[in-house]
NUVEX-557345 format. One line per 5 residues: number of its first residue (from 1); their letters; for each residue x, y, z of N, C-alpha, C. Coordinates in Angstrom, 1 decimal, padded with zeros to 4 digits, m for minus. Layout:
NUM) a) X/Y/Z/X/Y/Z/X/Y/Z; ...
***
This chain:
1) xxxxx) m006.7/m007.8/m021.2/m005.6/m007.8/m020.3/m004.6/m006.8/m020.9; m004.0/m005.9/m020.1/m003.1/m004.9/m020.6/m001.8/m005.5/m021.0; m001.1/m004.8/m021.9/000.2/m005.3/m022.4/001.3/m005.1/m021.4; 001.2/m004.1/m020.5/002.3/m003.8/m019.5/001.6/m003.7/m018.2; 002.4/m004.1/m017.2/002.0/m004.0/m015.8/002.6/m002.9/m015.1
6) xxxxx) 001.9/m002.3/m014.1/002.5/m001.2/m013.3/003.6/m001.6/m012.4; 003.5/m002.9/m011.8/004.6/m003.4/m011.0/004.3/m004.9/m010.8; 005.2/m005.6/m010.1/005.0/m007.0/m009.9/003.7/m007.4/m009.2; 003.3/m006.6/m008.2/002.0/m006.9/m007.5/000.9/m006.8/m008.5; 000.9/m005.8/m009.4/m000.2/m005.6/m010.3/m000.2/m006.8/m011.3
11) xxxxx) 001.0/m007.2/m011.8/001.1/m008.4/m012.7/000.5/m009.6/m012.0; 000.9/m009.9/m010.7/000.4/m011.0/m010.0/m001.1/m011.0/m009.8; m001.6/m009.8/m009.4/m003.0/m009.7/m009.2/m003.8/m009.9/m010.5; m003.4/m009.4/m011.6/m004.0/m009.6/m012.9/m003.9/m011.1/m013.2; m002.8/m011.7/m013.1/m002.6/m013.1/m013.4/m003.5/m014.0/m012.5
16) xxxxx) m003.6/m013.6/m011.3/m004.4/m014.4/m010.4/m005.9/m014.4/m010.7; m006.3/m013.3/m011.3/m007.7/m013.1/m011.6/m008.0/m013.4/m013.1; m007.0/m013.6/m013.9/m007.3/m014.0/m015.3/m007.6/m012.8/m016.1; m008.3/m013.0/m017.2/m008.6/m011.9/m018.2/m009.8/m011.1/m017.8; m010.5/m011.4/m016.7/m011.7/m010.7/m016.4/m011.5/m009.3/m015.9
21) xxxxx) m010.3/m008.9/m015.5/m010.0/m007.6/m015.0/m009.7/m006.6/m016.1; m010.4/m005.5/m016.0/m010.2/m004.4/m017.0/m009.5/m003.2/m016.2; m008.6/m002.6/m016.9/m007.9/m001.5/m016.2/m008.0/m000.2/m016.9; m007.8/000.9/m016.2/m007.8/002.2/m016.8/m006.4/002.4/m017.5; m006.2/003.6/m018.0/m004.9/003.9/m018.6/m003.7/004.1/m017.7
26) xxxxx) m004.0/004.4/m016.4/m003.0/004.6/m015.5/m003.2/003.9/m014.2; m002.1/003.7/m013.5/m002.2/003.0/m012.2/m003.1/003.8/m011.2; m003.0/005.1/m011.3/m003.8/006.0/m010.4/m005.3/005.7/m010.7; m005.7/005.7/m011.9/m007.1/005.4/m012.3/m007.5/004.1/m011.7; m006.7/003.1/m011.9/m007.0/001.7/m011.5/m007.1/001.6/m010.0
31) xxxxx) m006.2/002.2/m009.2/m006.2/002.1/m007.8/m007.4/002.9/m007.1; m008.1/003.7/m007.9/m009.2/004.4/m007.3/m010.5/003.9/m008.0; m010.5/002.8/m008.7/m011.6/002.3/m009.4/m012.3/001.2/m008.6; m013.5/000.9/m009.1/m014.2/m000.3/m008.5/m013.5/m001.6/m009.0; m012.8/m001.5/m010.1/m012.1/m002.7/m010.6/m011.0/m003.1/m009.5
36) xxxxx) m010.3/m002.1/m009.0/m009.3/m002.4/m007.9/m010.0/m003.1/m006.7; m011.1/m002.4/m006.3/m011.8/m003.0/m005.1/m012.3/m004.4/m005.3; m012.8/m004.6/m006.5/m013.3/m006.0/m006.8/m012.2/m007.0/m006.9; m011.0/m006.5/m007.5/m009.9/m007.4/m007.6/m009.4/m007.8/m006.2; m009.3/m006.9/m005.3/m008.8/m007.2/m004.0/m009.8/m008.1/m003.3
41) xxxxx) m011.0/m007.8/m003.4/m012.1/m008.7/m002.8/m012.0/m010.1/m003.4; m011.8/m010.3/m004.7/m011.7/m011.6/m005.3/m010.4/m012.3/m004.8; m009.3/m011.6/m004.7/m008.1/m012.2/m004.2/m008.4/m012.7/m002.7; m009.0/m011.9/m001.9/m009.4/m012.3/m000.5/m010.2/m013.6/m000.5; m011.2/m013.6/m001.4/m012.1/m014.8/m001.4/m011.3/m016.0/m001.9
46) xxxxx) m010.4/m015.8/m002.9/m009.7/m017.0/m003.4/m008.5/m017.4/m002.6; m007.7/m016.5/m002.1/m006.5/m016.9/m001.3/m006.7/m017.0/000.2; m007.7/m016.3/000.7/m007.9/m016.3/002.2/m009.4/m016.6/002.5; m010.0/m017.6/002.0/m011.5/m017.8/002.2/m011.8/m018.1/003.7; m010.9/m018.6/004.5/m011.2/m019.0/005.9/m010.6/m018.0/006.9
51) xxxxx) m010.1/m016.9/006.4/m009.5/m015.9/007.3/m010.4/m014.7/007.5; m010.5/m014.2/008.7/m011.3/m013.0/009.0/m011.0/m011.9/008.0; m012.0/m011.2/007.4/m011.7/m010.2/006.4/m010.6/m009.2/006.7; m010.6/m008.7/008.0/m009.6/m007.7/008.3/m008.2/m008.2/008.2; m008.0/m009.5/008.6/m006.7/m010.1/008.5/m006.4/m010.5/007.1
56) xxxxx) m007.4/m010.9/006.3/m007.2/m011.2/004.9/m006.7/m010.0/004.1; m007.4/m008.8/004.3/m007.0/m007.6/003.6/m005.6/m007.2/004.0; m005.3/m007.3/005.2/m003.9/m007.0/005.7/m002.9/m007.9/005.0; m003.2/m009.2/004.9/m002.3/m010.2/004.2/m002.2/m009.8/002.8; m003.2/m009.4/002.1/m003.2/m009.0/000.7/m002.2/m007.8/000.6
61) xxxxx) m002.4/m006.8/001.5/m001.5/m005.6/001.5/000.0/m006.1/001.7; 000.2/m007.0/002.5/001.6/m007.5/002.7/002.1/m008.2/001.5; 001.3/m009.0/000.8/001.6/m009.7/m000.4/002.0/m008.6/m001.5; 001.1/m007.6/m001.6/001.4/m006.5/m002.6/002.7/m005.8/m002.3; 002.9/m005.5/m001.0/004.2/m004.9/m000.6/005.4/m005.7/m000.9
66) xxxxx) 005.3/m007.0/m000.6/006.5/m007.9/m000.9/006.8/m007.9/m002.4; 005.7/m008.0/m003.2/005.9/m008.0/m004.6/006.4/m006.7/m005.1; 005.9/m005.6/m004.5/006.3/m004.3/m004.9/007.8/m004.1/m004.8; 008.4/m004.6/m003.6/009.8/m004.5/m003.4/010.7/m005.3/m004.4; 010.1/m006.1/m005.1/010.8/m006.9/m006.2/010.8/m006.2/m007.5
71) xxxxx) 009.9/m005.2/m007.6/009.8/m004.4/m008.9/011.0/m003.4/m009.0; 011.2/m002.9/m010.2/012.3/m001.9/m010.4/012.1/m000.7/m009.5; 010.9/m000.2/m009.5/010.7/001.0/m008.6/010.9/000.6/m007.1; 010.4/m000.6/m006.8/010.5/m001.1/m005.4/011.9/m001.2/m004.9; 012.8/m001.7/m005.8/014.2/m001.8/m005.5/014.8/m000.5/m005.2
76) xxxxx) 014.4/000.5/m006.0/014.9/001.9/m005.7/014.4/002.4/m004.3; 013.1/002.1/m004.1/012.5/002.5/m002.8/013.3/001.8/m001.6; 013.6/000.5/m001.8/014.3/m000.2/m000.8/015.6/000.4/m000.5; 016.4/000.8/m001.6/017.7/001.4/m001.4/017.5/002.8/m000.6; 016.4/003.5/m001.0/016.1/004.8/m000.3/015.9/004.6/001.1
81) xxxxx) 015.2/003.5/001.5/014.9/003.2/002.9/016.1/003.1/003.7; 017.2/002.6/003.1/018.4/002.4/003.8/019.3/003.6/003.8; 019.1/004.5/002.9/020.0/005.7/002.7/019.4/007.0/003.3; 018.1/007.2/003.2/017.5/008.4/003.6/017.1/008.4/005.0; 017.3/009.4/005.8/016.9/009.4/007.2/015.4/009.2/007.3
86) xxxxx) 014.9/008.4/008.3/013.6/008.0/008.4/012.6/009.2/008.3; 012.8/010.2/009.0/011.9/011.4/009.0/011.7/011.8/007.5; 012.8/012.0/006.8/012.7/012.4/005.4/011.9/011.5/004.5; 011.9/010.2/004.8/011.2/009.2/004.1/009.7/009.6/004.2; 009.2/009.8/005.4/007.8/010.1/005.6/007.4/011.5/005.3
91) xxxxx) 008.3/012.4/005.4/008.0/013.8/005.1/008.0/014.0/003.6; 009.0/013.4/002.9/009.2/013.7/001.4/008.8/012.5/000.5; 009.5/011.4/000.7/009.4/010.3/m000.2/008.0/009.7/m000.3; 007.4/009.3/000.8/006.1/008.7/000.8/005.1/009.6/000.2; 004.9/010.9/000.6/003.9/011.7/m000.1/004.2/011.9/m001.6
96) xxxxx) 005.5/012.0/m002.0/005.8/012.2/m003.4/005.4/010.9/m004.2; 005.7/009.8/m003.7/005.4/008.5/m004.4/003.8/008.3/m004.4; 003.2/008.6/m003.3/001.8/008.4/m003.2/001.0/009.3/m004.1; 001.5/010.5/m004.2/000.9/011.5/m005.1/000.8/011.0/m006.6; 001.8/010.3/m006.9/001.8/009.7/m008.3/000.8/008.6/m008.5
101) xxxxx) 000.7/007.8/m007.5/m000.2/006.6/m007.6/m001.6/006.9/m007.1; m001.7/007.8/m006.1/m003.0/008.1/m005.5/m003.2/009.6/m005.4; m003.4/010.3/m006.6/m003.5/011.7/m006.6/m004.7/012.3/m005.8; m005.7/011.5/m005.6/m006.9/012.0/m004.8/m006.7/011.9/m003.3; m005.5/011.6/m002.9/m005.2/011.4/m001.5/m004.1/012.5/m001.0
106) xxxxx) m004.2/012.8/000.2/m003.1/013.6/000.8/m002.5/012.8/001.9; m001.2/012.8/002.0/m000.4/012.0/003.0/000.4/013.0/003.8; 000.2/013.1/005.1/000.8/014.0/006.0/001.5/013.3/007.1; 002.8/013.7/007.3/003.6/013.1/008.4/003.5/014.0/009.6; 003.1/013.4/010.7/003.1/014.2/012.0/004.2/013.5/012.9
111) xxxxx) 005.3/014.1/013.0/006.4/013.5/013.8/006.1/013.4/015.3; 006.7/012.4/015.9/006.6/012.2/017.4/007.9/011.6/017.8; 008.1/011.5/019.1/009.3/010.9/019.6/009.4/009.4/019.1; 010.5/009.0/018.5/010.7/007.7/018.0/009.6/007.2/017.0; 009.3/008.2/016.1/008.4/007.8/015.0/007.4/008.9/014.7
116) xxxxx) 006.2/008.6/014.4/005.2/009.5/014.1/003.9/008.9/013.5; 003.1/009.7/013.0/001.8/009.3/012.4/001.7/009.7/011.0; 001.4/008.8/010.1/001.2/009.1/008.7/m000.4/009.2/008.6; m000.8/010.4/008.3/m002.3/010.7/008.2/m002.6/010.6/006.7; m003.5/009.8/006.4/m003.9/009.6/005.0/m005.4/010.0/004.8
121) xxxxx) m005.6/011.0/003.9/m006.9/011.5/003.6/m007.3/011.2/002.2; m008.5/010.7/002.0/m009.0/010.5/000.6/m010.1/009.4/000.6; m010.7/009.2/m000.5/m011.8/008.2/m000.6/m011.1/006.9/m000.9; m011.3/005.9/000.1/m010.8/004.6/m000.1/m011.8/003.7/m000.8; m011.2/002.8/m001.6/m012.1/001.8/m002.3/m011.8/000.4/m001.7
126) xxxxx) m010.8/000.3/m000.9/m010.5/m001.0/m000.3/m010.3/m000.7/001.2; m010.5/m001.8/002.1/m010.3/m001.6/003.5/m008.9/m001.1/003.9; m008.8/m000.4/005.0/m007.5/000.2/005.4/m006.5/m000.9/005.7; m007.0/m002.1/006.0/m006.0/m003.2/006.2/m005.1/m003.5/005.1; m005.6/m003.2/003.9/m004.7/m003.4/002.7/m003.5/m002.5/002.7
131) xxxxx) m003.8/m001.2/003.0/m002.7/m000.2/003.1/m001.8/m000.5/004.3; m002.4/m000.9/005.5/m001.6/m001.3/006.6/m000.7/m002.4/006.3; m001.1/m003.5/005.7/m000.3/m004.6/005.3/000.9/m004.2/004.4; 000.6/m003.3/003.4/001.6/m002.8/002.5/002.7/m002.1/003.3; 002.3/m001.2/004.2/003.2/m000.4/005.0/004.0/m001.3/006.0
136) xxxxx) 003.4/m002.3/006.5/004.1/m003.2/007.4/005.3/m003.8/006.7; 005.2/m004.1/005.4/006.3/m004.7/004.7/007.4/m003.6/004.5; 007.0/m002.4/004.2/008.0/m001.3/004.0/008.7/m000.9/005.3; 007.9/m000.7/006.4/008.4/m000.3/007.6/009.4/m001.3/008.3; 009.1/m002.5/008.1/010.1/m003.5/008.7/011.5/m003.4/008.1
141) xxxxx) 011.6/m002.8/006.9/012.9/m002.5/006.3/013.6/m001.4/007.0; 013.0/m000.7/007.9/013.6/000.4/008.6/014.5/000.0/009.7; 014.3/m001.3/010.1/015.2/m001.8/011.2/014.4/m002.8/012.0; 015.1/m003.5/012.9/014.4/m004.6/013.7/013.3/m004.1/014.7; 013.4/m002.9/015.1/012.4/m002.4/016.1/011.3/m001.6/015.4
146) xxxxx) 011.4/m001.3/014.1/010.4/m000.5/013.4/009.1/m001.3/013.3; 008.0/m000.6/013.6/006.6/m001.2/013.5/005.7/m000.1/013.0; 004.5/m000.6/012.5/003.4/000.2/012.1/002.1/m000.4/012.6; 001.2/000.4/013.0/m000.1/m000.1/013.4/m001.1/000.9/013.0; m002.3/000.5/012.9/m003.4/001.3/012.6/m003.8/002.2/013.7
151) xxxxx) m003.9/003.5/013.5/m004.3/004.5/014.4/m005.8/004.7/014.3; m006.2/005.9/014.1/m007.7/006.2/013.9/m008.1/005.9/012.5; m009.4/005.6/012.4/m010.0/005.3/011.1/m011.4/006.0/011.0; m011.5/006.8/010.0/m012.7/007.6/009.7/m013.1/007.3/008.3; m014.3/007.7/007.8/m014.7/007.3/006.5/m013.7/007.8/005.4
156) xxxxx) m013.1/008.9/005.5/m012.2/009.4/004.4/m010.8/009.8/005.0; m010.5/009.2/006.1/m009.1/009.5/006.7/m008.8/008.3/007.7; m007.5/008.0/007.7/m007.0/007.1/008.7/m005.6/007.4/009.0; m005.1/006.9/010.1/m003.7/007.2/010.5/m002.9/005.9/010.7; m001.7/005.9/010.2/m000.8/004.8/010.5/000.3/005.3/011.5
161) xxxx) 000.4/004.6/012.6/001.3/005.0/013.6/002.6/004.2/013.4; 003.7/004.9/013.2/005.0/004.3/012.9/005.9/004.5/014.1; 006.6/003.5/014.6/007.6/003.6/015.6/008.8/003.0/015.2; 010.0/003.5/015.7/011.3/002.9/015.4/012.2/003.0/016.6
***
């Protein structure tokens, strides 16, 4: 078990799984590893055994998102959500943060009236529902009418449609 955790969600996930989980030296390595995929699958089986897999992975993403917002970095992100114009969040902040955690991915914002589409390209090791659930937590902080839904899904690309 590592001596330090990347964030609260990472700590909770490792704690939930016990000492069986091995991690790389960085969060980016871990998030692109089979260890991450196995950890998410084991949490799904343990916490959501009777829930359809798509909904279970979405719930895991929401759980990670909620825990993330309680971390030190998450608190800064939460303040940014309230201070930075929405467009700039998706044009600048999301890709910059994602590049740090998911260097093998590209995140592109395609603006539209009252929102836009976040196009995510890269090799996924977990179902897209995990990412959708995470972004549902973040997007709801943009205001009472803000929503995110899954757009297109391809083997190495998917889209999150965000409206506000």
